[in-house]
C-alpha positions in Angstrom: -12.9 13.4 -21.4 -11.6 10.2 -20.1 -10.3 10.5 -17.0 -6.7 10.5 -16.4 -5.2 7.5 -14.1 -1.9 6.3 -12.6 -1.0 3.3 -11.5 -0.6 1.8 -7.8 3.1 2.2 -7.0 3.0 1.9 -3.1 1.2 0.4 0.1 2.4 2.2 3.0 2.3 0.6 6.8 2.7 2.1 10.3 4.6 -0.6 12.0 5.5 -0.5 15.7 8.8 -2.7 14.9 9.8 -1.6 11.5 13.4 -3.5 12.1 11.5 -6.5 12.9 8.7 -6.3 10.6 11.0 -5.4 7.8 13.3 -8.6 8.2 10.1 -10.2 8.0 9.1 -9.4 4.9 12.7 -10.0 3.2 13.7 -13.3 5.1 10.0 -14.9 5.0 8.6 -13.6 1.6 11.5 -12.3 -0.2 11.3 -8.7 -0.3 14.1 -6.9 -1.7 15.7 -4.1 0.6 15.5 -0.4 -1.0 16.8 1.7 1.9 15.3 4.1 4.1 15.1 7.8 5.1 15.2 8.9 8.7 14.4 12.1 10.4 11.6 13.7 8.1 10.0 16.1 10.5 8.6 19.4 10.4 5.8 21.5 9.4 5.6 20.6 5.4 5.4 16.6 6.0 2.5 17.2 8.7 0.8 19.6 6.4 1.0 17.0 3.1 -0.1 13.8 5.9 -2.8 16.0 7.7 -1.8 15.5 10.9 -0.5 18.4 13.4 2.9 17.7 13.8 5.2 14.8 12.3 8.4 12.7 12.8 9.0 9.8 11.5 11.3 7.5 9.9 10.6 5.1 6.7 11.9 2.3 5.3 11.5 0.5 1.9 11.4 -2.8 0.1 10.4 -3.6 -3.3 9.1 -6.8 -5.5 9.8 -8.1 -9.0 7.7 -5.0 -10.0 9.0 -1.8 -11.6 8.1 1.5 -10.2 6.6 -0.1 -7.2 7.4 -0.4 -3.2 6.6 -1.3 0.1 6.8 1.8 2.9 6.9 1.3 6.8 6.8 4.1 8.6 8.3 4.7 12.5 6.0 7.2 13.9 8.0 9.1 16.8 5.1 11.7 16.9 2.5 11.6 17.1 3.1 8.3 19.3 0.9 5.7 16.8 -1.9 3.6 18.9 -1.5 0.0 18.8 -3.9 -2.3 17.2 -4.6 -5.2 15.2 -7.4 -4.6 13.0 -10.0 -7.5 11.8 -10.2 -8.7 8.0 -13.9 -7.8 8.1 -13.1 -4.1 9.5 -13.8 -0.9 7.7 -10.2 0.3 6.3 -7.1 -1.1 4.1 -7.5 -4.3 5.4 -6.2 -7.0 3.3 -2.4 -6.9 1.2 -2.2 -10.1 -1.3 0.8 -11.5 -3.2 2.0 -13.9 -6.0 4.8 -15.9 -3.9 7.2 -17.9 -6.5 7.9 -20.6 -4.0 5.0 -21.4 -2.2 6.3 -24.4 0.1 9.3 -22.7 0.8 7.4 -20.2 2.2 5.1 -22.3 4.1 8.0 -23.7 6.0 9.3 -20.3 7.0 6.0 -19.3 7.8 6.2 -22.3 10.4 9.6 -21.5 11.2 8.9 -18.1 12.3 5.6 -19.0 14.1 3.9 -16.7 11.9 -0.2 -17.1 12.5 -1.5 -18.9 9.3 -4.9 -20.3 8.3 -5.5 -23.8 6.4 -4.1 -23.9 2.9 -6.7 -23.6 0.3 -7.2 -25.2 -3.1 -4.7 -27.3 -4.8 -1.4 -26.7 -7.0 -0.7 -24.5 -8.7 -3.8 -22.5 -7.5 -2.9 -22.8 -3.9 -3.5 -19.8 -1.3 -3.2 -19.2 2.5 -3.8 -16.2 4.6 -1.6 -15.0 7.3 -0.4 -11.8 9.4 2.9 -10.1 9.2 4.3 -9.5 13.2 2.9 -6.5 12.9 -0.9 -8.3 12.6 -2.0 -6.9 8.6 -3.2 -9.7 7.3 -1.8 -10.9 3.8 -3.1 -13.5 1.2 -1.0 -15.3 0.0 -1.2 -16.9 -3.8 1.2 -19.3 -5.9 2.6 -17.3 -8.5 0.7 -17.3 -12.1 1.2 -15.8 -15.0 4.4 -12.6 -14.5 2.7 -9.5 -15.1 4.1 -7.7 -17.9 5.8 -4.5 -15.6 8.3 -7.5 -14.0 11.3 -5.7 -14.1 13.8 -7.7 -11.1 14.4 -11.5 -10.1 12.1 -11.4 -6.9 10.1 -14.5 -5.8 7.3 -12.1 -4.8 4.9 -9.9 -6.7 2.4 -7.6 -4.7 -1.1 -8.2 -6.7 -3.9 -6.5 -4.6 -4.6 -4.3 -1.7 -8.1 -4.7 0.2 -10.3 -1.9 1.2 -13.5 -2.7 3.4 -15.9 -0.2 2.9 -19.1 0.8 4.5 -20.4 2.2 0.4 -19.8 0.3 -2.6 -20.9 2.9 -4.9 -19.4 6.0 -3.1 -15.9 4.0 -3.1 -16.3 3.4 -6.8 -17.5 7.1 -7.2 -13.7 8.0 -6.0 -11.6 5.3 -7.2 -13.4 5.3 -10.8 -14.0 8.9 -11.2 -11.5 11.2 -9.0 -8.9 8.6 -9.8 -9.8 7.5 -13.0 -9.4 3.9 -12.4 -11.0 1.1 -14.4 -12.1 -2.5 -13.6 -10.1 -5.2 -15.1 -11.4 -7.2 -17.8 -9.1 -10.0 -17.2 -6.2 -10.2 -14.3 -4.4 -6.7 -13.9 -0.9 -6.6 -14.9 0.2 -4.7 -11.7 -1.3 -4.0 -8.3 -5.4 -3.8 -8.1 -7.6 -2.3 -5.8 -10.3 -4.8 -4.3 -13.6 -2.8 -2.6 -15.2 -5.0 -0.7 -18.8 -4.1 1.2 -20.4 -6.8 3.2 -24.0 -7.1 2.8 -25.1 -10.0 4.7 -23.7 -8.3 8.0 -22.5 -5.2 9.0 -18.8 -4.7 9.1 -17.1 -3.8 12.1 -16.4 0.4 11.4 -13.2 2.2 12.0 -12.4 3.4 15.7 -13.3 6.5 16.0 -10.2 8.0 17.4 -8.1 6.4 14.7 -5.1 8.8 13.2 -3.1 8.3 10.5 -0.1 6.9 12.2 -2.4 4.3 14.0 -0.6 0.8 13.8 -2.0 -1.0 10.0 -2.0 -0.1 6.6 -1.9 3.4 6.5 -2.6 4.4 2.9 -2.1 3.5 -0.2 -0.1 5.4 -3.2 -1.1 6.0 -7.1 1.7 7.5 -8.9 3.6 8.4 -12.3 6.9 9.4 -13.6 5.4 12.0 -15.6 4.2 15.1 -13.8 1.3 16.2 -16.3 -0.6 13.0 -15.2 0.2 13.5 -11.7 -1.2 17.1 -11.7 -4.1 16.2 -14.4 -5.1 13.4 -10.9 -5.1 16.2 -8.5 -7.0 18.5 -10.3 -9.8 15.8 -10.8 -9.8 14.5 -7.3 -9.9 18.4 -6.1 -12.6 19.4 -8.9 -14.4 15.9 -7.5 -15.0 17.9 -4.1 -12.1 15.4 -2.0 -10.0 17.2 0.6 -6.2 17.3 -0.8 -3.2 18.5 2.0 -0.8 20.3 1.1 1.8 18.9 -1.8 5.5 18.2 -0.6 7.9 18.8 -3.0 11.5 17.5 -2.9 13.1 18.3 -6.1 11.6 17.4 -9.4 9.5 15.3 -7.3 6.2 16.0 -5.8 3.7 14.2 -3.4 0.4 14.7 -1.4 -2.0 13.1 0.8 -5.9 12.9 0.5 -9.0 11.9 1.5 -11.8 10.6 -0.2 -15.5 11.1 1.4 -15.6 7.8 3.8 -12.1 8.8 5.2 -9.8 6.7 3.3 -6.5 8.3 2.7 -4.6 7.8 -0.8 -1.7 9.7 -1.7 -1.0 10.7 -5.1 3.1 11.1 -6.3 5.3 11.9 -9.0 9.3 11.0 -9.8 9.7 12.4 -12.9 13.6 11.6 -13.0 14.5 8.3 -13.1 17.7 9.1 -11.6 16.2 9.6 -7.9 14.0 6.8 -7.9 16.6 5.1 -5.9 16.7 7.5 -3.3 13.0 6.8 -2.9 13.1 3.1 -2.1 11.9 2.5 -6.0 14.6 0.4 -6.5 16.9 -2.6 -4.7 20.0 -1.5 -2.9 23.3 -2.9 -4.3 
């Protein structure tokens, strides 16, 4: 039987200065504000995230894509530990973006004092790496053909998120087997997960005391507007023996966090009512 899958719909960050960071993604890269939620707390939220207690606020941005967002947490409890992740460190390490106005973005990176590497390649296929204000690595590429799921006029599209993993085969079993993902035969029409295992040198291990709330990319989420797909993927993950935290339901929407067997956090979610997608940050303000 073919495994059920859901698209990647969210990349979440734990930030120390969410106001500055969200403003940077908006003004430098062109993401669109999509609202916020303040005062998320209580035992139900903590149980979903697998933390002893939680108090946090969230802000959201959207790009050109349908049913996709960036989520920026500000944790008040637990207090996040600061720390900039190197791109070869185990964990969620880099976010890939296509930008429509490559030269304008380069100018804005310079104007804001954003650290950036050399530009590689030639137009119209140039790329550059930089860090956001929280030290998260980004790879910016000149926009190619638009993904089929583009629904709004925004000058940026999220194309992939990279995980540096200690064991590539174990990661493939999780993402392909439990989550039902497939290797694209050409450019993926949506946001992809890129798995990297270094073979010529050992990747830096994640700090032993690392917590979900610590600074950096927190996790990624796969979601569906169809409850049956969500339930099927949750069942696949549970059947694979992976750790699934408690589900949190808000009206018809539901979500749960889980861990693979190498400690990577993933969220599964469903929002079956289009009327409330805006409440959860999947549509721009206005």
